[in-house]
KEKE-3310 file (N, C-alpha, C; in steps of 0.2 Angstrom, whole numbers, plus 5000, padded with zeros to 4 digits):
npx = (5337:5330:5318:5319:5320:5309:5300:5303:5297:5286:5282:5280:5267:5258:5257:5252:5240:5235:5237:5227:5216:5212:5210:5199:5190:5192:5185:5172:5169:5168:5157:5147:5133:5132:5131:5112:5109:5103:5085:5078:5070:5073:5077:5078:5082:5072:5075:5071:5066:5067:5057:5059:5045:5034:5019:5001:4986:4969:4954:4943:4936:4919:4924:4911:4896:4882:4866:4852:4837:4822:4817:4807:4791:4781:4765:4774:4775:4782:4792:4809:4818:4828:4830:4848:4851:4862:4864:4864:4870:4859:4846:4831:4824:4812:4798:4786:4771:4764:4752:4747:4758:4761:4746:4751:4763:4752:4744:4757:4761:4751:4748:4757:4760:4746:4752:4760:4753:4745:4756:4760:4747:4747:4759:4753:4745:4752:4761:4752:4751:4741:4744:4756:4771:4777:4765:4768:4780:4776:4771:4779:4786:4778:4775:4789:4790:4779:4785:4796:4788:4785:4797:4797:4789:4792:4801:4799:4792:4799:4808:4799:4802:4816:4832:4847:4863:4875:4885:4882:4880:4864:4859:4847:4831:4821:4809:4793:4781:4768:4771:4770:4782:4793:4801:4818:4819:4828:4828:4837:4851:4866:4881:4896:4906:4915:4932:4936:4942:4955:4960:4971:4982:4999:5014:5023:5039:5038:5038:5047:5047:5034:5026:5015:5007:5012:5013:5007:5004:4990:4981:4966:4960:4945:4943:4954:4963:4977:4979:4981:4986:4985:4993:4984:4983:4991:4990:4994:5003:5007:4999:4997:4992:4993:5003:5005:5002:4987:4984:4977:4971:4967:4959:4959:4939:4933:4926:4917:4919:4926:4921:4916:4918:4925:4940:4956:4974:4988:5007:5021:5036:5052:5063:5078:5075:5080:5090:5087:5089:5073:5068:5057:5052:5053:5067:5078:5088:5094:5107:5118:5119:5118:5109:5106:5106:5104:5116:5113:5125:5131:5127:5129:5129:5129:5132:5128:5131:5120:5112:5100:5087:5072:5057:5044:5024:5027:5037:5057:5066:5084:5099:5111:5123:5122:5121:5116:5103:5110:5105:5096:5091:5076:5067:5067:5082:5086:5088:5100:5112:5127:5140:5142:5134:5127:5113:5099:5089:5071:5052:5049:5036:5017:5013:5007:5011:5013:5013:5012:5015:5032:5037:5042:5030:5030:5020:5014:5014)
npy = (4708:4708:4705:4691:4682:4685:4681:4668:4662:4664:4657:4641:4642:4646:4638:4627:4632:4633:4621:4617:4624:4617:4605:4606:4609:4598:4588:4593:4594:4579:4575:4582:4575:4562:4568:4562:4551:4554:4552:4541:4537:4522:4513:4501:4503:4501:4489:4495:4502:4514:4525:4536:4544:4551:4557:4555:4565:4554:4552:4537:4526:4521:4506:4503:4512:4519:4528:4522:4520:4527:4522:4525:4534:4527:4522:4514:4500:4490:4484:4476:4475:4476:4491:4494:4482:4469:4463:4455:4454:4460:4456:4458:4474:4484:4486:4493:4499:4488:4486:4496:4493:4479:4477:4484:4476:4464:4470:4474:4463:4454:4462:4459:4446:4447:4456:4448:4437:4443:4445:4431:4431:4443:4437:4426:4430:4437:4428:4421:4432:4442:4449:4462:4466:4477:4476:4466:4471:4482:4476:4468:4478:4483:4473:4471:4485:4481:4473:4477:4488:4479:4474:4488:4489:4478:4482:4491:4486:4477:4488:4492:4482:4486:4484:4478:4483:4478:4471:4475:4487:4489:4508:4516:4517:4530:4533:4523:4510:4512:4527:4539:4538:4549:4546:4544:4549:4548:4530:4521:4520:4513:4504:4499:4487:4480:4477:4493:4511:4521:4536:4550:4566:4563:4572:4581:4581:4568:4559:4549:4536:4529:4521:4509:4496:4493:4489:4500:4508:4510:4519:4521:4531:4533:4521:4514:4509:4498:4495:4485:4495:4495:4499:4509:4517:4530:4547:4554:4566:4581:4593:4609:4618:4611:4605:4593:4575:4563:4550:4531:4519:4502:4492:4478:4473:4462:4461:4471:4483:4494:4512:4520:4538:4538:4544:4545:4541:4538:4533:4535:4527:4538:4531:4519:4510:4513:4506:4511:4515:4514:4526:4534:4550:4556:4554:4562:4577:4593:4602:4615:4615:4602:4587:4573:4559:4551:4538:4527:4523:4511:4514:4528:4545:4547:4555:4558:4562:4561:4555:4560:4551:4555:4559:4550:4545:4549:4545:4543:4540:4536:4536:4536:4533:4528:4513:4497:4487:4499:4506:4518:4534:4537:4546:4561:4565:4578:4578:4576:4587:4582:4575:4558:4560:4552:4538:4532:4520:4518:4512:4509:4519:4515:4519:4520:4518:4520:4509:4506:4510:4514:4524:4536:4550:4565:4576:4580:4596)
npz = (5307:5318:5313:5302:5316:5320:5311:5308:5317:5320:5307:5309:5317:5304:5295:5300:5302:5288:5284:5293:5285:5272:5276:5282:5271:5262:5270:5268:5256:5254:5263:5256:5244:5232:5214:5209:5199:5182:5176:5163:5148:5141:5121:5111:5093:5079:5064:5048:5031:5023:5009:4999:4994:4980:4983:4976:4972:4968:4961:4960:4946:4940:4928:4920:4917:4914:4913:4912:4899:4894:4879:4872:4871:4887:4896:4914:4918:4923:4937:4940:4947:4962:4970:4971:4966:4962:4942:4926:4912:4897:4906:4911:4915:4918:4912:4898:4894:4883:4874:4864:4855:4856:4845:4835:4829:4826:4816:4808:4802:4799:4787:4781:4777:4767:4757:4751:4747:4737:4728:4725:4716:4708:4701:4696:4686:4678:4673:4663:4653:4658:4666:4670:4667:4677:4683:4694:4697:4706:4718:4724:4730:4736:4747:4750:4759:4767:4777:4781:4788:4799:4803:4808:4820:4829:4833:4838:4849:4855:4863:4873:4884:4893:4896:4904:4896:4902:4912:4932:4945:4948:4952:4964:4959:4946:4946:4947:4945:4937:4932:4921:4908:4900:4881:4882:4895:4911:4922:4929:4938:4931:4935:4933:4945:4945:4939:4946:4939:4941:4940:4940:4939:4935:4940:4928:4932:4939:4929:4924:4933:4930:4923:4905:4913:4924:4942:4954:4970:4981:4992:5000:5010:5014:5018:5024:5020:5009:4992:4976:4959:4941:4931:4916:4905:4896:4895:4881:4879:4889:4899:4898:4906:4920:4920:4919:4916:4912:4919:4919:4929:4936:4947:4952:4961:4966:4979:4977:4985:4985:4977:4967:4964:4978:4987:4982:4987:4978:4980:4973:4970:4974:4974:4976:4989:5006:5018:5034:5053:5064:5074:5091:5089:5096:5102:5098:5096:5092:5091:5087:5074:5069:5072:5085:5094:5112:5120:5132:5137:5147:5158:5161:5151:5131:5119:5106:5085:5072:5054:5046:5039:5037:5041:5047:5056:5068:5070:5067:5055:5056:5044:5045:5057:5069:5078:5077:5090:5098:5114:5114:5121:5124:5129:5143:5139:5141:5154:5154:5151:5149:5145:5149:5161:5175:5171:5177:5169:5167:5166:5148:5142:5140:5123:5110:5092:5077:5064:5053:5042:5034:5023:5014:5011:5004:4999:4983:4973)
capx = (5340:5324:5312:5318:5319:5303:5296:5306:5294:5277:5280:5275:5258:5255:5258:5247:5233:5234:5231:5221:5209:5214:5206:5190:5189:5190:5182:5166:5171:5167:5150:5142:5131:5137:5123:5110:5107:5094:5079:5076:5067:5076:5071:5081:5077:5070:5076:5067:5069:5066:5056:5056:5040:5027:5010:4995:4979:4966:4946:4938:4928:4917:4922:4907:4892:4878:4860:4847:4832:4818:4819:4800:4786:4775:4767:4780:4769:4783:4801:4811:4826:4825:4837:4854:4853:4867:4861:4869:4870:4855:4842:4826:4825:4808:4793:4783:4765:4765:4747:4747:4763:4757:4743:4753:4764:4750:4744:4761:4760:4745:4748:4764:4755:4742:4755:4764:4746:4744:4763:4756:4744:4750:4761:4748:4743:4758:4761:4745:4748:4734:4748:4761:4779:4773:4762:4773:4787:4772:4769:4787:4789:4773:4777:4795:4786:4775:4792:4799:4785:4785:4804:4800:4786:4795:4810:4797:4787:4808:4807:4796:4806:4822:4839:4853:4868:4878:4887:4886:4873:4859:4856:4841:4825:4821:4803:4789:4775:4762:4773:4773:4789:4793:4808:4825:4818:4833:4823:4840:4857:4869:4888:4898:4911:4922:4935:4936:4944:4959:4963:4977:4988:5005:5017:5030:5045:5038:5035:5050:5042:5028:5024:5010:5006:5018:5010:5007:5005:4988:4979:4959:4958:4939:4941:4958:4963:4979:4977:4987:4985:4988:4991:4983:4986:4995:4991:5003:5005:5008:4995:4999:4991:4994:5012:5006:4999:4981:4986:4972:4973:4965:4960:4951:4937:4925:4919:4913:4919:4928:4916:4917:4920:4930:4945:4961:4981:4994:5011:5026:5042:5056:5071:5075:5074:5087:5089:5087:5083:5068:5067:5054:5054:5057:5074:5081:5087:5096:5112:5123:5115:5116:5105:5108:5103:5108:5113:5114:5132:5133:5125:5130:5126:5133:5130:5131:5129:5117:5112:5093:5082:5065:5050:5033:5021:5030:5045:5060:5072:5090:5099:5120:5128:5118:5120:5107:5104:5111:5100:5094:5087:5068:5064:5074:5090:5087:5091:5107:5114:5132:5144:5145:5132:5126:5107:5094:5083:5063:5054:5045:5027:5013:5014:5004:5013:5008:5019:5007:5019:5039:5038:5040:5026:5028:5016:5016:5008)
capy = (4701:4704:4701:4686:4680:4686:4678:4662:4661:4661:4649:4636:4641:4650:4631:4622:4635:4633:4614:4612:4624:4611:4597:4608:4609:4592:4584:4599:4592:4571:4576:4584:4570:4561:4568:4558:4549:4556:4546:4543:4530:4517:4509:4498:4505:4496:4494:4495:4503:4521:4524:4541:4545:4557:4556:4561:4561:4553:4547:4530:4528:4516:4503:4506:4518:4519:4530:4516:4527:4525:4522:4526:4535:4524:4519:4509:4492:4482:4486:4467:4472:4480:4495:4493:4475:4466:4466:4452:4458:4456:4454:4464:4479:4488:4485:4498:4495:4486:4485:4499:4492:4475:4479:4488:4471:4463:4475:4471:4455:4454:4467:4454:4441:4450:4457:4440:4432:4448:4443:4426:4429:4445:4432:4420:4431:4439:4421:4421:4438:4446:4457:4468:4467:4484:4475:4463:4474:4485:4470:4465:4484:4483:4466:4474:4490:4478:4467:4484:4491:4476:4475:4492:4486:4471:4483:4497:4484:4476:4494:4492:4479:4489:4477:4479:4482:4477:4467:4478:4485:4496:4512:4520:4520:4537:4531:4520:4507:4518:4532:4539:4540:4550:4547:4547:4550:4542:4528:4523:4522:4506:4504:4491:4489:4477:4482:4501:4513:4527:4544:4554:4567:4566:4576:4581:4578:4561:4554:4543:4533:4525:4516:4506:4490:4493:4490:4507:4507:4514:4520:4523:4531:4531:4512:4514:4500:4501:4493:4490:4497:4492:4507:4507:4520:4536:4554:4557:4575:4584:4599:4613:4619:4609:4602:4585:4569:4560:4542:4528:4514:4498:4489:4473:4477:4457:4462:4477:4488:4503:4512:4527:4544:4538:4549:4538:4541:4536:4533:4533:4528:4539:4530:4510:4509:4512:4501:4514:4513:4518:4531:4538:4557:4561:4552:4567:4585:4594:4607:4616:4612:4594:4580:4570:4556:4549:4532:4525:4518:4507:4520:4534:4545:4548:4560:4554:4563:4554:4558:4558:4551:4559:4557:4546:4542:4549:4543:4547:4535:4538:4532:4534:4536:4522:4506:4492:4487:4502:4509:4526:4537:4541:4550:4561:4564:4585:4579:4572:4589:4582:4564:4555:4560:4543:4539:4525:4518:4519:4508:4513:4521:4512:4523:4518:4520:4521:4507:4504:4510:4517:4524:4547:4553:4572:4580:4584:4600)
capz = (5311:5323:5308:5302:5319:5320:5300:5307:5321:5317:5302:5311:5315:5297:5291:5304:5302:5283:5285:5295:5282:5268:5280:5284:5264:5260:5274:5267:5249:5255:5266:5250:5242:5224:5209:5206:5190:5174:5176:5156:5144:5133:5118:5104:5085:5075:5060:5043:5024:5021:5002:4998:4985:4978:4984:4971:4973:4963:4961:4958:4946:4937:4923:4915:4917:4910:4912:4908:4899:4891:4870:4869:4877:4887:4905:4917:4922:4931:4940:4939:4951:4968:4972:4973:4964:4955:4937:4920:4905:4897:4912:4911:4923:4918:4907:4898:4893:4877:4873:4858:4850:4851:4839:4830:4829:4822:4811:4801:4802:4795:4779:4776:4775:4761:4752:4751:4745:4731:4727:4720:4713:4702:4696:4690:4682:4673:4668:4660:4652:4662:4672:4665:4674:4682:4691:4698:4704:4712:4720:4727:4732:4744:4750:4754:4762:4771:4777:4783:4792:4803:4809:4812:4825:4828:4835:4843:4854:4861:4867:4877:4889:4897:4899:4905:4892:4906:4920:4937:4950:4948:4956:4966:4953:4949:4943:4948:4941:4934:4931:4913:4909:4892:4880:4883:4900:4916:4924:4933:4937:4930:4936:4935:4950:4946:4940:4947:4935:4944:4936:4944:4935:4935:4937:4923:4935:4941:4921:4922:4938:4928:4915:4907:4915:4930:4948:4958:4978:4981:4998:4997:5015:5017:5021:5030:5016:5006:4986:4971:4954:4937:4925:4908:4900:4901:4891:4877:4879:4895:4898:4899:4914:4926:4918:4920:4911:4916:4920:4921:4933:4936:4952:4957:4966:4968:4982:4978:4991:4982:4977:4962:4969:4983:4988:4984:4987:4974:4984:4968:4974:4969:4973:4978:4997:5009:5026:5041:5061:5067:5081:5089:5085:5103:5106:5091:5100:5090:5093:5085:5066:5069:5075:5090:5101:5117:5122:5139:5137:5153:5164:5158:5145:5128:5116:5097:5080:5067:5051:5046:5032:5037:5048:5047:5059:5073:5070:5064:5051:5055:5040:5047:5065:5075:5078:5076:5097:5105:5118:5112:5125:5119:5136:5149:5140:5145:5163:5157:5148:5147:5141:5156:5166:5177:5170:5178:5165:5169:5161:5143:5145:5136:5119:5105:5090:5070:5064:5050:5037:5035:5019:5013:5008:5004:4993:4975:4972)
cpx = (5331:5320:5313:5318:5311:5297:5295:5299:5286:5278:5278:5266:5256:5253:5253:5242:5231:5230:5227:5213:5208:5209:5200:5186:5187:5187:5171:5165:5166:5161:5147:5141:5132:5128:5120:5109:5100:5092:5078:5073:5072:5074:5077:5079:5077:5073:5069:5071:5065:5064:5054:5051:5036:5019:5008:4990:4973:4957:4949:4935:4926:4919:4919:4900:4885:4869:4854:4840:4829:4816:4813:4797:4781:4773:4772:4774:4773:4790:4802:4818:4822:4833:4845:4856:4859:4864:4864:4867:4862:4847:4839:4827:4819:4803:4789:4775:4765:4759:4747:4751:4763:4750:4747:4757:4762:4749:4749:4763:4757:4745:4756:4761:4750:4746:4758:4760:4746:4751:4761:4753:4745:4755:4759:4749:4745:4760:4756:4744:4741:4739:4752:4768:4780:4771:4766:4777:4783:4772:4775:4787:4784:4774:4784:4794:4785:4780:4796:4795:4783:4791:4802:4797:4786:4801:4806:4795:4793:4810:4804:4797:4812:4827:4845:4857:4876:4879:4885:4879:4869:4857:4848:4836:4824:4812:4800:4783:4772:4763:4774:4779:4789:4800:4813:4825:4825:4827:4829:4848:4862:4877:4890:4903:4917:4925:4932:4942:4948:4961:4968:4981:4996:5008:5021:5036:5045:5036:5040:5047:5037:5028:5018:5013:5011:5010:5009:5005:4997:4985:4971:4959:4950:4941:4946:4963:4969:4978:4983:4982:4986:4987:4990:4985:4987:4996:4995:5006:5005:5002:5000:4999:4993:5002:5012:5003:4993:4985:4978:4974:4968:4965:4954:4948:4930:4924:4915:4913:4923:4922:4917:4916:4923:4936:4951:4969:4985:5001:5016:5033:5049:5064:5072:5078:5081:5085:5092:5085:5080:5069:5060:5056:5059:5064:5079:5083:5092:5102:5118:5123:5115:5110:5109:5105:5108:5109:5114:5119:5136:5133:5126:5128:5133:5129:5132:5128:5125:5114:5100:5088:5077:5062:5043:5030:5023:5036:5048:5065:5078:5095:5109:5120:5125:5118:5116:5108:5107:5103:5100:5089:5082:5065:5068:5079:5091:5089:5099:5109:5124:5136:5147:5142:5130:5117:5107:5089:5076:5060:5048:5039:5024:5011:5011:5008:5012:5016:5016:5011:5024:5040:5034:5035:5023:5023:5017:5008:5005)
cpy = (4701:4702:4695:4682:4678:4678:4669:4658:4659:4658:4645:4635:4645:4643:4627:4624:4631:4624:4611:4616:4619:4606:4601:4606:4602:4586:4587:4594:4583:4572:4580:4576:4571:4564:4563:4557:4554:4547:4547:4535:4527:4514:4507:4503:4501:4496:4491:4498:4512:4523:4531:4544:4551:4553:4558:4558:4559:4552:4538:4534:4522:4513:4507:4507:4517:4525:4524:4522:4524:4526:4526:4529:4528:4524:4515:4505:4488:4486:4481:4468:4479:4484:4493:4486:4474:4463:4457:4457:4455:4458:4460:4466:4482:4487:4489:4493:4494:4483:4489:4494:4484:4474:4480:4479:4468:4465:4472:4469:4453:4457:4462:4451:4442:4452:4451:4437:4438:4447:4438:4423:4435:4440:4428:4423:4435:4433:4419:4427:4440:4453:4457:4466:4473:4480:4470:4465:4478:4481:4467:4470:4484:4480:4469:4480:4485:4475:4475:4485:4486:4474:4480:4491:4483:4475:4489:4493:4479:4481:4494:4486:4481:4482:4482:4478:4480:4472:4470:4477:4491:4501:4512:4521:4527:4537:4527:4519:4512:4526:4531:4542:4543:4547:4549:4549:4546:4538:4526:4523:4512:4506:4499:4492:4486:4477:4488:4503:4519:4529:4548:4555:4567:4570:4575:4577:4570:4554:4548:4535:4529:4524:4511:4498:4488:4494:4497:4503:4515:4514:4522:4524:4530:4525:4510:4507:4503:4493:4492:4490:4494:4497:4506:4511:4526:4542:4555:4561:4576:4590:4603:4620:4619:4605:4595:4578:4568:4551:4538:4523:4508:4494:4487:4474:4469:4457:4469:4483:4491:4504:4517:4534:4545:4542:4544:4543:4536:4536:4529:4534:4532:4535:4522:4512:4511:4508:4509:4512:4519:4521:4532:4546:4561:4559:4558:4573:4588:4600:4609:4614:4605:4590:4575:4564:4552:4543:4532:4522:4515:4512:4525:4536:4550:4553:4558:4555:4558:4559:4557:4558:4553:4555:4554:4542:4543:4547:4546:4539:4541:4532:4531:4537:4531:4517:4501:4488:4492:4504:4516:4528:4539:4546:4555:4565:4572:4582:4578:4577:4586:4573:4564:4557:4553:4545:4532:4526:4516:4515:4510:4514:4518:4518:4519:4521:4518:4518:4501:4503:4513:4519:4532:4545:4559:4573:4585:4591:4602)
cpz = (5315:5318:5305:5309:5321:5315:5308:5315:5325:5312:5302:5312:5309:5295:5293:5304:5295:5284:5288:5292:5277:5271:5279:5277:5261:5264:5272:5260:5250:5257:5261:5246:5234:5221:5207:5201:5188:5174:5166:5155:5140:5131:5112:5099:5083:5068:5056:5034:5026:5014:5003:4991:4986:4980:4980:4971:4968:4963:4959:4955:4942:4931:4918:4918:4913:4915:4910:4908:4893:4884:4869:4877:4882:4894:4908:4918:4926:4931:4940:4944:4956:4967:4975:4969:4960:4949:4932:4918:4901:4900:4910:4917:4923:4912:4906:4894:4885:4872:4863:4852:4848:4845:4835:4826:4824:4819:4805:4799:4797:4787:4777:4775:4768:4756:4750:4746:4735:4727:4721:4716:4707:4697:4692:4684:4676:4667:4664:4653:4651:4663:4668:4670:4679:4689:4697:4702:4708:4717:4725:4731:4739:4749:4756:4761:4769:4778:4782:4790:4801:4808:4810:4819:4830:4837:4841:4849:4859:4865:4873:4882:4888:4899:4903:4901:4894:4912:4925:4944:4949:4955:4961:4959:4953:4945:4947:4947:4941:4931:4923:4910:4900:4888:4882:4891:4906:4921:4929:4932:4936:4929:4938:4939:4949:4941:4941:4945:4941:4938:4941:4937:4939:4934:4932:4927:4939:4933:4922:4927:4937:4924:4914:4909:4922:4937:4954:4966:4980:4987:4997:5009:5020:5021:5026:5026:5010:4999:4981:4965:4948:4933:4920:4904:4901:4893:4886:4878:4887:4894:4903:4903:4918:4924:4922:4915:4915:4917:4923:4924:4932:4942:4952:4960:4969:4973:4984:4983:4991:4977:4971:4964:4973:4981:4986:4983:4985:4977:4978:4970:4968:4969:4974:4988:5003:5016:5032:5048:5061:5072:5084:5089:5093:5106:5101:5095:5094:5091:5086:5076:5065:5072:5080:5093:5103:5118:5129:5138:5146:5160:5164:5152:5137:5121:5107:5091:5074:5062:5050:5040:5028:5042:5043:5052:5065:5075:5066:5061:5050:5047:5042:5054:5071:5073:5081:5084:5102:5109:5121:5118:5123:5124:5141:5147:5142:5151:5161:5151:5143:5145:5148:5162:5169:5173:5176:5173:5172:5166:5155:5146:5139:5132:5114:5100:5082:5065:5055:5042:5036:5026:5018:5007:5007:4998:4990:4975:4964)
residu = (MET:ARG:LYS:ILE:ILE:SER:LEU:LEU:ALA:ILE:THR:PRO:PHE:LEU:LEU:SER:ALA:CYS:GLN:SER:GLY:ASP:GLY:ASP:ALA:ALA:THR:GLU:ALA:ALA:ALA:GLN:PRO:ALA:MET:PRO:PRO:ALA:VAL:VAL:THR:VAL:GLN:GLN:PRO:GLU:ALA:GLY:GLN:TRP:GLN:GLU:ASP:ILE:SER:ILE:VAL:GLY:SER:LEU:MET:ALA:ASN:ARG:SER:ALA:GLN:ILE:SER:ALA:GLU:ILE:ALA:GLY:LEU:LEU:GLU:ASN:MET:HIS:VAL:ASP:ASP:GLY:GLN:ALA:VAL:ARG:ALA:GLY:GLN:ARG:LEU:PHE:THR:LEU:ASN:SER:ALA:THR:LEU:ASP:ALA:GLU:MET:LYS:ARG:ALA:HIS:ALA:LEU:VAL:GLN:LEU:ARG:SER:GLU:GLU:ILE:LYS:ARG:THR:GLN:SER:LEU:PHE:GLU:ARG:ASN:VAL:ALA:SER:GLN:TYR:ASP:VAL:ASP:LYS:ALA:VAL:ALA:GLU:LEU:ALA:THR:ALA:GLU:ALA:ASP:GLU:GLU:TYR:ALA:ARG:ALA:GLN:LEU:ALA:LYS:ALA:THR:ILE:THR:ALA:PRO:PHE:GLU:GLY:ASN:VAL:GLY:ILE:ARG:LYS:VAL:ASN:PRO:GLY:ASN:TYR:VAL:LYS:GLU:GLY:GLU:GLY:LEU:ILE:GLU:LEU:VAL:GLN:LEU:ASP:PRO:VAL:LEU:LEU:ASP:PHE:HIS:LEU:PRO:GLU:THR:ALA:LEU:SER:VAL:VAL:GLY:VAL:ASN:GLN:ASP:ILE:ASN:VAL:GLU:ILE:PRO:ALA:LEU:ASN:ARG:GLN:VAL:THR:ALA:LYS:VAL:MET:ALA:ILE:GLU:PRO:ALA:VAL:THR:ALA:ALA:THR:ARG:SER:LEU:LEU:VAL:ARG:ALA:ARG:ILE:ASP:ASN:GLN:ASN:SER:ASP:LEU:ARG:PRO:GLY:LEU:PHE:ALA:ARG:ILE:HIS:LEU:PRO:LEU:ALA:ALA:PRO:LEU:PRO:VAL:LEU:TRP:VAL:PRO:GLU:SER:ALA:VAL:PHE:TYR:GLN:GLY:GLY:LYS:SER:TRP:VAL:MET:LEU:ASN:ASN:GLU:GLY:THR:ALA:GLN:ARG:ILE:PRO:VAL:GLU:LEU:ALA:GLY:PHE:HIS:GLY:GLY:ARG:VAL:ALA:ILE:GLN:HIS:GLY:LEU:ASP:ALA:GLY:ALA:PRO:VAL:VAL:ILE:ALA:GLY:HIS:HIS:LYS:ALA:PRO:PHE:ASP:GLY:MET:PRO:LEU:MET:VAL:ALA:PRO:PRO:PRO:ALA:VAL:GLU:SER:ASP:THR:SER:SER:THR:THR:ALA:GLN:PRO:THR:ALA:ASN)
# end
């Protein structure tokens, strides 16, 4: 009985002590400062398209090219064009000394005239029964031979003037006036620059995406240019060693700025373009085998899973999971590891982004 009375006596003191302890804890918790908001950078996604394609390398070629050579040996007398000059078909390029050829031509012409007179005399004698039919036939044959010699001399004389076989641009001369050139010696290169040709090897796995007369997109990295080429021809058989076909396309080159030998990259679409939303690569993070982005949901963090279509130019194409106009956190999302944490939006940094292309460019092996 005494124990019960004792407990009853000390109970108010125990309750008072507990209440005093709870009040101190609440006061201490209230005195602690609230968690500061995470400073983040936010950007709205950009609507665009994702085009899955295959990238193939190729080389530009001249539509026509020729090594202009001397058909006969002789002394180079004149050069009638400058290095790199545009020329017309049939325009004179070089002249060889033709003094000897002129003399041969005159001699051959004189012989033709002589043989013509001999035929007249022989025919007159034949009519008077002084010459035989054999004499007439011989005179006719000698005239024909003289005429053939004259034609040959005329052809040789024409070879002393070297002309352009087609329209184009000459290169840098390999000889100078005063040089003796041999028969067949190269004098200068002639190249037709408009149009230019593009040759590339198409993998057999991409046969269905290219056809004759089809327009294809071509990148010229050296000039930082995108051009359009039209497919002219496709080899009928696959090369066993490379499992590919040779394809030839044509590119208009009116300004003559595309030069034979330039490296080219051909982009061939493999599927229809998909509508996507583009965000910087920094906006995407990965967790649990999934891709995530963080949204600024009225000042608090909200993580959402997204489905990616691909990457290009420092940006990510998001195919599913993100709405247009959603404020996406592109920097600082690591500062808010949990949903609902407060966010403070900072101005975006001045960063140059590559928006020149929004197509996928996997490389073909």
